[in-house]
Every structure is written in structure tokens, then in C-alpha cells.
C-alpha positions as CSV (number, residue, x, y, z in Angstrom):
1,X,115.2,116.4,148.8
2,X,114.4,119.5,146.8
3,X,112.9,117.6,143.9
4,X,110.5,115.7,146.1
5,X,109.4,118.8,147.9
6,X,108.5,120.3,144.5
7,X,106.4,117.3,143.8
8,X,108.9,115.7,141.4
9,X,109.4,111.9,141.1
10,X,112.9,110.9,142.2
11,X,114.2,107.6,140.8
12,X,117.4,106.3,142.4
13,X,119.9,105.1,139.8
14,X,123.2,103.3,140.3
15,X,125.8,105.7,138.8
16,X,128.5,103.1,138.6
17,X,130.4,103.3,135.3
18,X,127.9,105.7,133.7
19,X,130.7,107.7,132.2
20,X,132.6,104.6,131.0
21,X,129.7,102.7,129.4
22,X,128.9,103.2,125.7
23,X,125.1,103.9,125.5
24,X,125.2,102.5,121.9
25,X,127.0,99.2,122.3
26,X,127.2,98.7,126.0
27,X,131.0,98.3,126.1
28,X,132.4,99.3,129.5
29,X,136.0,100.3,129.7
30,X,138.2,102.9,131.5
31,X,139.7,103.6,128.1
32,X,136.4,104.8,126.8
33,X,136.9,107.9,128.9
34,X,139.7,109.4,126.8
35,X,139.9,112.7,128.8
36,X,137.8,114.3,131.6
37,X,135.5,115.7,129.0
38,X,135.8,113.2,126.1
39,X,134.2,109.8,125.6
40,X,135.1,107.5,122.7
41,X,134.1,104.0,121.9
42,X,134.3,102.2,118.6
43,X,130.7,103.0,117.8
44,X,130.2,106.4,119.5
45,X,132.1,109.5,120.5
46,X,130.7,112.5,122.4
47,X,131.2,114.7,125.5
48,X,131.6,112.4,128.6
49,X,128.9,114.3,130.5
50,X,126.4,113.6,127.7
51,X,127.3,109.9,127.9
52,X,126.7,109.9,131.7
53,X,123.4,111.6,131.3
54,X,122.2,109.1,128.6
55,X,123.2,106.2,130.7
56,X,121.4,107.5,133.8
57,X,118.3,108.2,131.7
58,X,118.5,104.7,130.3
59,X,118.8,103.1,133.7
60,X,116.0,105.2,135.2
61,X,113.6,104.9,132.3
62,X,112.4,101.4,133.0
63,X,111.6,102.4,136.7
64,X,109.5,105.3,135.4
65,X,107.6,103.0,133.1
66,X,107.0,100.6,136.0
67,X,105.7,103.4,138.1
68,X,102.7,103.8,135.8
69,X,100.9,106.9,134.4
70,X,100.3,108.4,137.8
71,X,104.1,108.9,138.3
72,X,104.5,111.1,135.2
């Protein structure tokens, strides 16, 4: 991988439903993804790519903490 060859830490994350899960309340539904680019839940509305990025960060964050200070 390019990131690894550059000395970057790579954390595998399950991407399942990252664009359908509300990062605020955790509700998962196909209906949360209103359009290709729009995410709306009862408690949060934003661009769908932003939601996916937040959820991936939230899923990978604990693994980064578990890796310890040497990983950062």
C-alpha cells in the first residue's frame, strides 16, 4: 500500500453502513441516505461523504488508541 510505504499507519475499518449510520445517534437506515450526496437523520443532516468519513474515523479511532503512542 502506498500509505504503508510512506511510513503511515493503516488501520483496516469495516465500511459496512458507514454512509447510512448517524454519527450522532447511531441510527442505521437506508432512508438516512436521502440522495447520493445528502444524509438526514432526526438528529443530524449533512453531506453523505462527511457522514461516511466521520463513521470511519470513529471506527478506526479506538484501534489507534490501542496501538499506543508509538503508532502516532
